[in-house]
C-alpha positions in Angstrom: -0.2 0.1 0.0 2.4 2.8 1.6 5.0 1.4 -2.0 1.5 1.9 -4.2 1.1 5.8 -3.1 4.8 6.7 -3.0 4.6 5.4 -7.0 1.3 7.5 -7.3 2.4 10.5 -5.5 5.5 10.4 -7.8 4.2 10.0 -11.3 1.0 12.8 -10.0 4.3 14.9 -9.7 6.1 13.3 -11.9 8.4 16.4 -13.7 8.8 17.4 -10.8 10.5 14.1 -9.4 12.0 13.6 -13.0 14.4 16.8 -11.9 15.3 15.9 -8.6 16.3 12.5 -10.4 18.7 14.6 -12.4 19.6 17.2 -10.3 21.2 13.9 -7.8 22.8 12.1 -10.4 24.6 15.7 -11.7 26.2 15.7 -8.7 26.4 12.1 -7.8 27.3 11.6 -10.6 30.7 13.5 -11.5 31.7 12.8 -7.7 31.2 8.8 -8.5 33.6 9.4 -11.5 36.1 11.4 -9.9 36.9 9.3 -6.6 37.1 5.7 -9.2 39.4 8.3 -10.6 41.6 9.4 -8.2 41.9 5.8 -5.6 42.3 3.7 -9.3 45.3 6.3 -10.4 46.9 5.8 -7.5 46.1 2.4 -6.8 47.7 1.6 -10.8 50.6 3.7 -9.0 51.4 2.1 -6.1 50.5 -1.3 -8.5 53.7 -0.4 -11.0 56.2 0.6 -7.8 55.5 -2.6 -6.6 56.1 -4.8 -8.7 58.9 -3.2 -9.8 61.9 -4.2 -8.3 64.3 -2.2 -10.0 61.9 0.8 -7.0 63.9 -0.7 -4.7 67.6 -1.1 -5.8 69.4 1.4 -4.6 72.0 2.5 -6.3 76.1 3.4 -5.6 76.8 6.1 -8.9 80.2 6.4 -8.1 83.4 3.2 -7.6 84.4 3.6 -3.1 86.9 1.5 -0.8 83.9 -1.0 0.6 85.7 -3.0 3.7 84.1 -6.8 4.8 83.3 -4.9 8.4 80.5 -2.1 5.7 79.6 -4.9 3.2 78.4 -7.5 6.3 76.8 -4.6 7.5 74.5 -3.9 5.3 73.9 -7.1 3.8 72.6 -8.2 8.1 70.0 -5.3 7.9 66.3 -6.5 8.6 65.4 -3.7 5.7 67.1 -5.1 2.3 66.4 -8.5 0.9 69.6 -8.5 -1.6 72.8 -7.2 -1.7 76.2 -8.0 -3.5 79.8 -5.8 -3.8 80.4 -5.2 -6.8 84.1 -5.1 -8.6 85.9 -1.7 -10.6 82.9 -0.6 -13.3 85.9 -1.1 -15.4 86.8 -4.2 -15.1 83.2 -5.6 -15.1 83.2 -5.2 -19.2 83.2 -8.1 -21.6 83.2 -8.0 -25.6 80.8 -11.0 -27.5 81.4 -12.9 -30.2 78.0 -15.0 -31.6 78.5 -16.3 -35.0 80.8 -13.2 -36.1 78.1 -10.6 -34.3 81.1 -8.8 -31.8 79.1 -6.2 -29.0 82.1 -4.6 -27.1 82.5 -3.0 -23.6 79.3 -4.6 -22.2 78.7 -4.3 -18.5 78.7 -7.5 -16.9 76.0 -8.0 -13.3 77.0 -10.8 -10.5 74.0 -12.5 -9.7 72.8 -15.6 -7.7 69.7 -16.6 -5.5 67.4 -14.6 -4.6 67.8 -12.1 -7.6 65.0 -9.2 -7.7 65.8 -8.9 -11.3 66.2 -12.3 -12.0 63.3 -13.5 -10.3 61.3 -11.1 -12.6 62.2 -12.5 -14.9 61.2 -15.7 -14.4 65.5 -17.0 -13.5 66.2 -18.9 -10.3 70.1 -16.0 -10.0 71.9 -19.8 -10.1 74.9 -20.1 -13.1 77.7 -22.1 -13.0 80.8 -20.0 -13.8 80.3 -20.5 -18.0 76.8 -19.4 -17.6 75.5 -16.0 -18.1 71.5 -14.3 -18.3 72.3 -11.5 -21.4 70.0 -8.5 -21.5 66.3 -9.1 -23.7 68.0 -6.1 -25.7 71.7 -8.0 -26.5 69.2 -10.7 -26.6 67.8 -9.0 -30.2 69.8 -7.7 -31.8 72.2 -10.7 -31.8 69.1 -13.3 -32.1 70.3 -15.6 -29.8 68.2 -17.7 -27.6 68.7 -20.3 -24.3 70.4 -22.8 -24.4 73.3 -21.2 -27.0 77.1 -20.7 -26.6 78.3 -17.8 -27.2 82.5 -16.8 -27.0 82.8 -13.6 -23.7 86.0 -12.1 -24.2 88.0 -10.0 -22.4 91.6 -8.1 -22.4 94.6 -6.6 -20.7 97.6 -5.7 -21.5 101.1 -7.3 -20.8 104.2 -5.9 -21.3 102.5 -3.4 -23.7 100.6 -5.7 -25.2 97.4 -7.5 -25.7 96.1 -10.4 -23.8 92.5 -11.5 -24.4 90.9 -14.8 -22.8 87.7 -16.0 -25.0 85.6 -18.5 -23.0 83.1 -20.3 -24.5 79.7 -19.7 -22.2 76.3 -20.7 -22.4 73.2 -18.6 -22.3 70.5 -19.7 -19.6 67.9 -17.1 -19.9 66.4 -13.8 -20.7 66.2 -10.5 -18.6 63.6 -8.9 -19.3 63.9 -5.5 -21.4 61.4 -3.9 -18.8 64.2 -4.5 -15.8 67.4 -4.0 -17.7 67.0 -1.1 -20.4 70.8 -1.9 -21.7 72.8 -4.3 -23.0 74.4 -6.9 -19.8 75.4 -9.6 -19.2 74.7 -10.9 -16.0 77.4 -13.8 -14.4 77.8 -15.9 -11.6 79.2 -13.8 -8.9 83.3 -16.0 -8.9 83.1 -15.1 -12.2 83.2 -11.1 -12.0 85.6 -11.7 -9.8 87.8 -12.8 -11.8 87.3 -10.8 -15.0 88.4 -8.1 -12.2 91.6 -10.6 -10.9 93.0 -10.9 -14.7 92.6 -7.8 -16.0 94.7 -7.4 -12.9 97.8 -9.4 -14.0 96.8 -12.4 -12.1 95.8 -16.1 -13.2 92.3 -16.9 -12.5 90.1 -20.1 -12.8 87.6 -20.0 -16.1 89.7 -16.8 -17.7 93.2 -18.8 -17.3 94.5 -21.2 -15.5 94.3 -20.5 -12.2 98.3 -20.7 -11.4 98.4 -17.6 -9.7 95.2 -16.5 -7.3 94.4 -13.3 -6.0 94.3 -13.5 -2.5 94.9 -9.9 -1.1 91.4 -8.5 -1.8 90.3 -5.9 1.2 88.0 -3.7 -0.7 84.6 -3.4 -3.4 83.6 -0.4 -5.1 79.5 -0.3 -4.6 77.3 -3.0 -4.0 74.0 -4.2 -5.8 71.4 -3.7 -3.5 67.6 -4.0 -3.2 65.5 -3.2 0.2 62.2 -5.9 0.9 59.2 -2.8 1.1 58.8 0.9 -0.8 59.4 2.4 2.7 62.6 0.7 3.0 63.6 2.8 0.7 64.1 7.0 2.4 66.1 4.1 6.0 68.3 2.6 3.2 69.0 5.7 1.1 69.0 7.7 4.5 71.7 5.4 5.5 74.2 5.5 3.2 74.0 9.4 2.3 74.6 10.3 6.1 78.9 8.5 5.3 78.5 11.3 2.5 77.5 7.9 0.0 76.9 9.3 -3.7 73.4 7.2 -4.0 70.5 7.3 -6.6 66.8 6.2 -5.5 63.3 6.2 -6.4 62.9 8.1 -3.3 60.4 10.5 -4.7 58.2 8.8 -6.7 57.8 6.9 -4.0 56.3 10.3 -1.9 54.5 11.5 -4.8 52.1 8.3 -3.7 52.2 8.5 -0.5 
């Protein structure tokens, strides 16, 4: 009975009812659109930040003398999910020869189990000393695929003569281009150390006969470092800045989101 009378009342004054209904829609609809747009954009930004391991990286911009105590302090920090020491940048370069196609002066990075970039590319980060991952852009240039072998070449000067070490490597996986935009080689951590040792005049495994090893390594130049969450970026960046290390991190993007 009540609903019937209400409907008849609305129908009797249908023009007024329509105007009231239209006015409510004209107010509520834009508000609903604005709120959905606002929170949709925020959710998208939050997802993009959280889904990319690049946003969790603390990158050291120049080379330093980092000793074992400092490196262990960083590794044991509860905010850190992945940390590997890096050698001098010039030492961690190599050339690649694949079926006569040559790429020179490529940067090499170490990887191991737990590497967030490898995990994002559906790889486990576990490599033998003569295995490597290559960035997708590099693979596209070389037309190389997982399972193929290629020649990795590093050089040094001895008695004013150039010496090359040419080693066959196997491609174990490809790093997606959204996580590594430049031509890069990912190698076993020991392999990266051997690259520097070879250039420093030692005779390490992989690139030489292993007859003269480097037992005097005390310092590293940088760290390859990723924190656990977006909230850990700022405090970890502050940790380095307090010690006068020049670093790069996605702090502004995270603050804008917050």
